C-alpha positions as CSV (number, residue, x, y, z in Angstrom):
1,M,-3.0,16.4,3.9
2,N,-3.9,12.7,4.2
3,K,-7.3,11.9,5.7
4,A,-9.0,8.7,6.7
5,I,-12.3,7.6,8.3
6,I,-14.3,4.4,9.0
7,G,-17.9,4.2,7.8
8,R,-20.9,2.0,7.1
9,K,-22.4,1.6,3.6
10,L,-26.0,2.6,3.5
11,G,-26.8,2.0,-0.1
12,M,-26.9,3.6,-3.5
13,T,-29.0,6.5,-4.9
14,Q,-28.9,9.3,-7.4
15,Y,-27.5,12.8,-6.9
16,F,-28.6,15.7,-9.2
17,A,-25.8,18.1,-9.8
18,P,-26.5,21.8,-10.1
19,D,-26.2,21.5,-13.9
20,G,-28.9,18.8,-14.0
21,T,-26.5,15.9,-14.4
22,V,-27.5,12.7,-12.7
23,V,-24.7,11.1,-10.7
24,P,-24.9,7.6,-9.3
25,V,-23.6,7.8,-5.7
26,T,-23.0,5.5,-2.7
27,V,-24.2,6.9,0.6
28,V,-21.7,6.1,3.4
29,E,-22.3,6.9,7.1
30,A,-18.8,8.1,7.8
31,G,-17.9,8.6,11.5
32,P,-17.8,9.9,14.1
33,C,-14.6,7.9,14.8
34,A,-12.6,8.3,18.0
35,V,-8.8,8.1,17.8
36,T,-7.6,5.3,20.1
37,Q,-3.9,5.3,19.4
38,V,-1.3,7.3,17.5
39,K,1.8,5.5,16.4
40,T,5.0,7.4,15.7
41,L,8.2,6.6,13.9
42,A,10.3,6.9,17.0
43,N,8.2,4.6,19.2
44,D,6.7,2.1,16.7
45,G,8.9,2.4,13.6
46,Y,6.1,3.8,11.5
47,A,3.5,6.6,11.6
48,A,-0.2,5.5,11.8
49,V,-3.5,6.5,13.4
50,Q,-5.9,3.9,15.0
51,M,-9.6,4.8,14.9
52,A,-12.7,3.2,16.4
53,F,-16.2,3.2,14.9
54,G,-19.6,1.7,15.7
55,D,-21.5,1.6,19.0
56,V,-21.3,-1.5,21.1
57,K,-21.8,-2.5,24.7
58,E,-18.7,-2.7,26.8
59,K,-19.5,-6.3,27.9
60,Q,-19.4,-7.4,24.2
61,V,-15.7,-6.6,23.8
62,T,-12.8,-8.6,25.2
63,K,-11.1,-7.5,28.4
64,P,-7.9,-6.5,26.5
65,M,-9.9,-4.4,24.1
66,A,-11.9,-2.8,27.0
67,G,-8.6,-1.8,28.6
68,H,-7.4,-0.4,25.3
69,F,-10.5,1.8,25.0
70,K,-10.3,2.8,28.6
71,K,-6.7,3.9,28.3
72,A,-7.6,6.1,25.3
73,G,-10.6,7.5,27.2
74,V,-13.1,6.6,24.5
75,P,-16.2,4.4,24.6
76,A,-16.0,0.8,23.4
77,A,-16.5,0.4,19.6
78,R,-17.3,-2.4,17.2
79,I,-14.6,-1.7,14.5
80,L,-11.0,-0.8,15.0
81,R,-8.8,0.1,12.0
82,E,-5.4,1.5,11.5
83,F,-4.3,4.0,8.8
84,R,-0.8,4.8,7.8
85,L,-0.8,8.6,7.4
86,E,2.1,10.9,6.8
87,N,0.5,13.5,9.2
88,A,-0.3,11.0,11.9
89,E,1.4,13.1,14.6
90,S,-1.2,15.8,14.0
91,Y,-3.9,13.5,15.5
92,E,-4.5,13.3,19.3
93,V,-5.8,10.3,21.3
94,G,-9.4,10.8,22.2
95,K,-10.0,13.2,19.3
96,V,-13.2,12.6,17.3
97,V,-12.9,12.5,13.5
98,K,-16.0,13.4,11.6
99,C,-17.0,13.3,7.9
100,D,-16.6,17.1,7.6
101,S,-12.8,16.4,7.5
102,F,-13.5,15.6,3.8
103,E,-14.6,18.0,1.2
104,A,-16.6,17.7,-2.1
105,G,-14.2,17.0,-4.9
106,D,-11.7,14.9,-2.8
107,V,-10.4,11.8,-4.4
108,V,-10.5,8.8,-2.1
109,D,-9.8,5.0,-2.0
110,V,-12.6,3.0,-0.4
111,S,-11.9,-0.5,1.0
112,G,-14.5,-3.1,2.0
113,T,-15.4,-6.8,1.8
114,T,-17.4,-7.9,-1.2
115,K,-20.7,-9.8,-1.0
116,G,-20.2,-13.5,-0.4
117,R,-21.7,-15.5,-3.3
118,G,-20.7,-19.0,-2.1
119,Y,-19.4,-21.8,-4.5
120,T,-20.1,-20.6,-8.0
121,G,-19.3,-21.9,-11.5
122,V,-16.8,-20.4,-14.0
123,I,-19.5,-18.4,-15.9
124,K,-20.5,-16.3,-12.8
125,R,-17.1,-16.3,-11.2
126,W,-14.9,-15.6,-14.3
127,N,-17.4,-14.4,-16.9
128,Q,-16.7,-17.3,-19.2
129,H,-18.9,-18.2,-22.2
130,R,-21.3,-21.2,-22.3
131,L,-20.3,-24.2,-24.4
132,K,-22.1,-24.7,-27.8
133,E,-25.7,-26.0,-27.3
134,T,-25.5,-28.5,-30.1
135,H,-25.5,-32.3,-30.4
136,G,-22.3,-33.8,-29.2
137,V,-21.7,-31.1,-26.6
138,G,-22.7,-31.7,-23.0
139,P,-24.7,-32.9,-21.2
140,V,-23.5,-29.9,-19.2
141,H,-23.2,-26.6,-21.2
142,R,-22.0,-24.4,-18.3
143,E,-18.9,-26.4,-17.4
144,V,-15.3,-25.1,-17.6
145,G,-14.4,-26.7,-20.9
146,S,-10.9,-27.7,-22.0
147,M,-8.2,-27.9,-19.2
148,G,-5.3,-27.8,-21.6
149,A,-2.8,-30.3,-23.1
150,N,-3.6,-34.0,-22.7
151,S,-0.3,-36.0,-22.7
152,S,2.1,-33.2,-22.0
153,P,2.4,-31.8,-19.3
154,S,-0.5,-34.1,-18.1
155,R,-1.6,-31.7,-15.5
156,V,-3.6,-28.5,-15.1
157,F,-1.4,-25.3,-14.8
158,K,-1.7,-23.3,-11.7
159,G,-3.8,-20.2,-12.0
160,K,-6.5,-21.9,-14.2
161,N,-9.8,-20.2,-13.8
162,L,-12.0,-22.8,-12.2
163,A,-15.2,-23.0,-10.2
164,G,-14.9,-22.2,-6.5
165,Q,-15.6,-19.7,-3.7
166,Y,-16.6,-16.3,-5.1
167,G,-16.9,-13.1,-3.1
168,G,-16.1,-12.4,0.5
169,E,-12.8,-10.8,-0.5
170,A,-11.1,-7.5,0.6
171,V,-11.4,-5.1,-2.3
172,T,-10.3,-1.5,-2.7
173,M,-11.8,0.9,-5.2
174,L,-9.3,3.5,-6.3
175,N,-9.8,7.1,-7.2
176,L,-13.4,7.7,-6.3
177,T,-14.7,11.2,-6.0
178,V,-16.6,12.7,-3.0
179,V,-19.6,14.3,-4.5
180,K,-21.2,15.8,-1.4
181,V,-20.6,16.0,2.4
182,D,-23.6,16.0,4.6
183,A,-22.2,16.9,8.0
184,A,-25.7,17.0,9.6
185,R,-26.3,13.3,8.9
186,N,-22.6,12.2,9.1
187,C,-22.8,11.0,5.5
188,L,-20.5,11.1,2.4
189,L,-21.9,10.8,-1.1
190,I,-19.2,9.0,-3.2
191,K,-19.5,8.7,-6.9
192,G,-19.9,5.1,-8.2
193,A,-20.1,1.8,-6.3
194,V,-18.0,0.6,-3.3
195,P,-17.4,-3.0,-2.2
196,G,-19.9,-4.7,0.1
197,G,-23.6,-4.9,0.8
198,S,-25.7,-2.4,2.6
199,G,-24.8,-2.2,6.2
200,S,-21.2,-3.4,5.7
201,F,-18.2,-1.5,7.1
202,V,-15.8,0.3,4.8
203,T,-12.7,2.4,5.2
204,I,-12.2,5.7,3.3
205,R,-8.8,7.4,2.9
206,S,-7.1,9.8,0.6
207,A,-6.2,8.3,-2.7
208,V,-2.8,6.8,-3.0
209,K,-2.6,6.8,-6.8
210,T,-4.4,9.9,-8.0
211,Q,-5.1,10.0,-11.7
212,K,-3.4,12.7,-13.7
213,K,-5.6,14.5,-16.1
C-alpha cells in the first residue's frame, strides 16, 4: 500500500536502539494532513491524492484557494501537495491523514528544498581542489582553473562546472528508513538527513525504488 504525507523538518538528533546502537535521525512533524481532492483515472486521466498541511488564517489565502478548501470541507492550509498513489481511490475528501499511517521499518522517499547558499565558487559548489599555492600561480588560488582547449574549439563546453547559484533546489532522498513513529507528537524519526533547514516543509511517500538486499 502506497502512503504519503506532508511534514515540517524540526531538526536532527540521536536515537538509541534497543541494542544500544546510536542512530542519527531527522525529526519530522508529519501531519495531520487533510485530503482536499481525490483524482481518478476516469475523471482526470490519472490517480492522485491532494493533501493540505499547515495552519493559516483564511484571509491569507487567495479566494480561489479559499473556495477550494471550502468545497472540500477542510480549514485553510499553508501547503498543498499532490501525490500519485496507486490506491488513491481508497482516500476520501475531508479525511485526515496522520503520521500513524506509517510504521517503523517503512522505506520512504523524502523530498524538500535544500538550503540556499547564494553565489558560491567552484570549491564549495562542486568540491574542486585549490590551485597550487606556489610562485607563478595565482594571484587567486580558489579559481576554476583551466577551461579547456585554447584554439579549438575556442569555447567552453556546456556543462562545465563553474561558480554560480548553489542550493535552493528541489532534492529527493531515496530509500530512507522510518526508525520510530511518535503518534502522540505527530512526529516521524527518519534515519539520516533530509533536504532543507529546520522549519522547512518536506513530503514523505513510500519509496519508489526500494533497494534489494
